[in-house]
N, C-alpha and C positions, 0 to 999 in steps of 0.2 A: 570886643566883637559887638559893637553897637549896631543896632538894626538901622538900616537905611531905607526909608520909605514905609508906607503902610499899605494894607491890602486894598484900600479904596483909592490910592493915589498911584502915580506912575513916576518912574525915574527916567528922565530924558537921556541919561548916559547909557542905558541898556541897548545893546545891539543883538539882534537875532541872526544866527548863521545857519543856513540850510546846508546840511551835509549829506543829503539823500543820495546824490550820484557817487560821492566818494565812499562813504561808509556802506551805503547800500550796494555799491558796485562790488564790494567784497563778497556779496551773497550770490551774484550772478555773473561774475567775471566781467563786469562793466558792459554787459551786452544789453544796453538800453536802445530802444528805437529812437530815431530823431523826433518822432511825434511825442514820445514820453518826455524827452528832455525839453522840447519846446513848450509843451504844456506845463511842465514843472517851472520853467523860467517865467512863463506868463502868470502862473499861480503865485509865485513868490513876489513878483512885482505887484500884483493886485492885492496881496495880503500885507504889503508894507514891510516885508522881510528885508533886512539890511544887506546881507551878503549871501551869495549862492556859490558853494564850492563845487566845481565841476568834476573834480577827480584828482588824480595824481599827475605830477610831472615825472613819470618813471623813466628810467634809462632804457633805451632800446638795445643797449649792449647787455644789460642785466636780465631783461625780460623779453621773451619772444613775442613779437607783435601779433603773431597769428593766434596766440593763446588767449588774447584778451580783446575786449571792446575798446573803442578809441579813447574812452575817458580814463583809461589807465595811463594815458600819455598826454592828453590835453594839448594837442597841437593847436597853434593859434588859428589856423584855418578852420578846424573843426568847431572851435568855440564861436568864431565869427559867423559860421553858417547858422548858428542858433540865435545869436544876440545881435548880429550886425555890428554897429558901433556902440550898442548898448546905451541908447539915449534915454535912460531911466535913472531913478534914484538907487536902484539895486546895484551893489558892487559885486564884481566877479572875483572869486578866489580859486586857488589851486593848492594842493598839498605837495610838499617835496620832502621825501624821507632821506635822512642822512645816510649816505652810503649806497643809495639806490637811485640817485638823481645826478645826471651830468649837468649840474647847474650852470657851469660856465659856458657850456655848449647849448643847452636847451632853454635857458632863461635869458632872454635878451632885454634891452632897455624898455622901461615902462612906456616911453614915448612911441614905441612900435607895437604895443600890445593893448588889447582890450581888458586884460587882467589887471585888477587893482591891488590884490593882496596875495602874498605867498605865505602859506602856513607851513613852517618847518617842523618836522617831527623827529624827535631824538630820544635815545635812552640816556640814562645817567652817564654811562661809560663813553658816550660819543659827544659830550658837551663841547670840547674844543672844535671839532669838525662842524658842529651845529653853529657855533658862533661865527666861523668863517663863512658858512652859507648864508646866515642871517645878514651879516654885514655886506656881503656881495649883493644880495637882493635889495637891501635898503639903498645901497649906492646906485643901483639900477633904477631907483625911483619908486619902488613898491612899498606899500604898507607890509609889515612883516610881523607874524606872530610865531610863538614857539610853543610846541606841545611836548611836555616831558612825559613820556609814556611809562607805564608800569610802576608808578611811584608807590603803589601799595606794597611792593617788594623791596623798596629802598630803605636804608637806615635813615634815621633822623639827621645824622651828621652829613651823610651823602646829599640828602635833599637840601639842607641848609646851604651847603657849599655850592650845589648846582644853581640854586636860586640866586645866590649872591653873584656868582660868575655871570649868569645870563643877564641879570639886571644891570650889572655894572659895566660889563664888557661888550654886550651885544646891542644892536640898534633895533631890536624887536620892540614894538610898542605894546604888545599884549603877551602875557605869560599865561599859558593854559594849565589849569588843574585837570588832569586826565585820570579818570577811574577806568583804566584799561580792562580790568577783569570784572568789573561790576561787583566788587567785593566790599566797597566802602559804605558805611552807614551815615545818615545825616549828621550825627554828632561828630564823626570823624571829618566829614566834609567841612563842617563849620570850623573846626580847629585848623584844618589845613588851609582853608580859604583865608582865615585870619593871618596865618603865616605868610601866604603868598601876597596878600594885600599889603602887609607891613613892608615887605621888601619892595614890592612894585611901587608903592606910593613914595617910598624913599627916593626912587629914581625916576619918578614921573611917568610910570607905566600903568597900564590897566591889567586886569585879570579876567580870564575866561574859564568856562567849565565845559568839559566834554564827558558826558556820563554814559555808561552802559547799563543795560536793564536786567542783568542776570538775576537780581533779587527784587525786581519790580520797584526799584528805587531811583531810576534815572530822573524822573520828573521831580520826585521829592528832593533828591540831592541837588538838582538844578535850581529849584526855587529856594532851597536852604542857602545855597551859595549866593544867590542874588540878594537875599534878605540882608546880608551884611556887606554888600558892595561889589560883588563880582558882576561884571557888566556885559561880557560877551558870552552869549548862551547858545550852545549848539543844539540843533534839533534835526530830526529826519521825519519825513512823511510816514505816519503810522509806525514810527520807530524803526523804519527799515535800516538795517545795519548788520555788521558782522555778528553772527551768533544770536545772542538775545536781543540785539538791536540797541537803540538809543532812546533819548527823550523824545516823546511824540510831539511833533509840531502842533497838532491840534490841541493837545493838552496845554502847551505853553500859550498858544494864541487865545485860548479860553481863560487863561489866568492873568495875562498882562493887561493892565488897565489903560495903557496908552492908546488913544483913539486912532492912531496911525495904523495899528495892527488890526487885521480883519480875518475872521475865521472862515467866512463863507467860501472864498476862493480855495482854501485848503481842503474843505469838505468836498467841493466839486471835483478837485483833482483826485482825491481819494476814490470817489465814486467812479470816475472815468478811467483812471490808470492803475491805482493800487489794488483795487478789488480784482480786476482781470489778471493782474500780475500774480497775485496770490493763487487765483484759480488755475493759473497755468502751471503751478507746481513750485514756484519760487518760495523758499521757506526761510523765515526768520522769526524771532520773537522769543520771549521767555518760555522756557520749558524746564522740566525737572533736571535734566542734565546740565543746563546752563546755571540753574540755581545752585547745583552742587559745586561746580567749578568756582562760582562766585563766593560761596560760603567758605571754600577752602583756599581762596586767594590764588587761583591757578589760571594760567592762560587757557582760553576756551577751546584750544585746538582739539583736545580729546573729545569734548562735547560736540564739536562740529563734525568730527568723524563719526561719532555715535549717531548723530542726527542723519548723516548721509547714508548710514547703513540701515536706517529705519528701525533701530533697536528700541525696545521698551524695557529691557532688563535693568532697571534703574539701580537696584540694590547691588547687583554685580558690578555695575559701573562705579558706584560709590566705593565699593571695596577695592576696585582696581586703582582708583586715584588716591585713596587714603591708606591702603594696606591695613585697614581696620577689619576685624572679624565681626 
């Protein structure tokens, strides 16, 4: 686990991925205004961010279109209304969940799309289906990454096998270490990142990290992973994301030493769009209930429900999720 780079230097292999629309969309059912999305796109371009994830390529057979904003489905027309032909250095990405995406129907050739990268998300038990989707998207001409979710609940043997399968049999260029429940600590992240990097480097791939902030460790875990060679770093504006949210864009912009990254456009976007969004009642961020699901390594769905009910009986909640007296 040799350190790569110093605090006063920068690593040119690092790529910053903005996930505000996708992870943040889980907070407000993807009901973003076009102005918000256009301003986010412009801010990312100006800040030197490398990729912007617009949302999901969700199946309209699985999800009711009327229940969500358009970034749940990321139609080509909708993306182009924001970016045109995207004549910038920023690359466009979308996420495709295994079992929730009609990928053969909804993901066409890269030559006909402004999207550059498809991020496939899978659980350990759907790895074969993930490999099929990854290789299809790669053959269509896209960059492809793979997010293995909920690894904090997987056994070491399962994870080792999953990594070997994905690295050896899929055409994904990046394998993501995902702290789905915000339960991992920097020491664990460092050990896991080392595991991922050894497998990835063996097959000529890169590693990314997607962190959740249940224990206020998303930023710490992200830079811990970067320290030893993880190169794709996920962020969201002011941490906007499911439950406790994610690594703050503004924190990472202030940390990275590469002169291509600029914090000022991020701060201006927060002033113009994030502050009013929060004032309108959209809620995310670390709170006691999310801390507790993180500490107990549980999916935050119970904490999300607790938040929605505006409860503050934290000890009763703790008892309910642990059965401790």
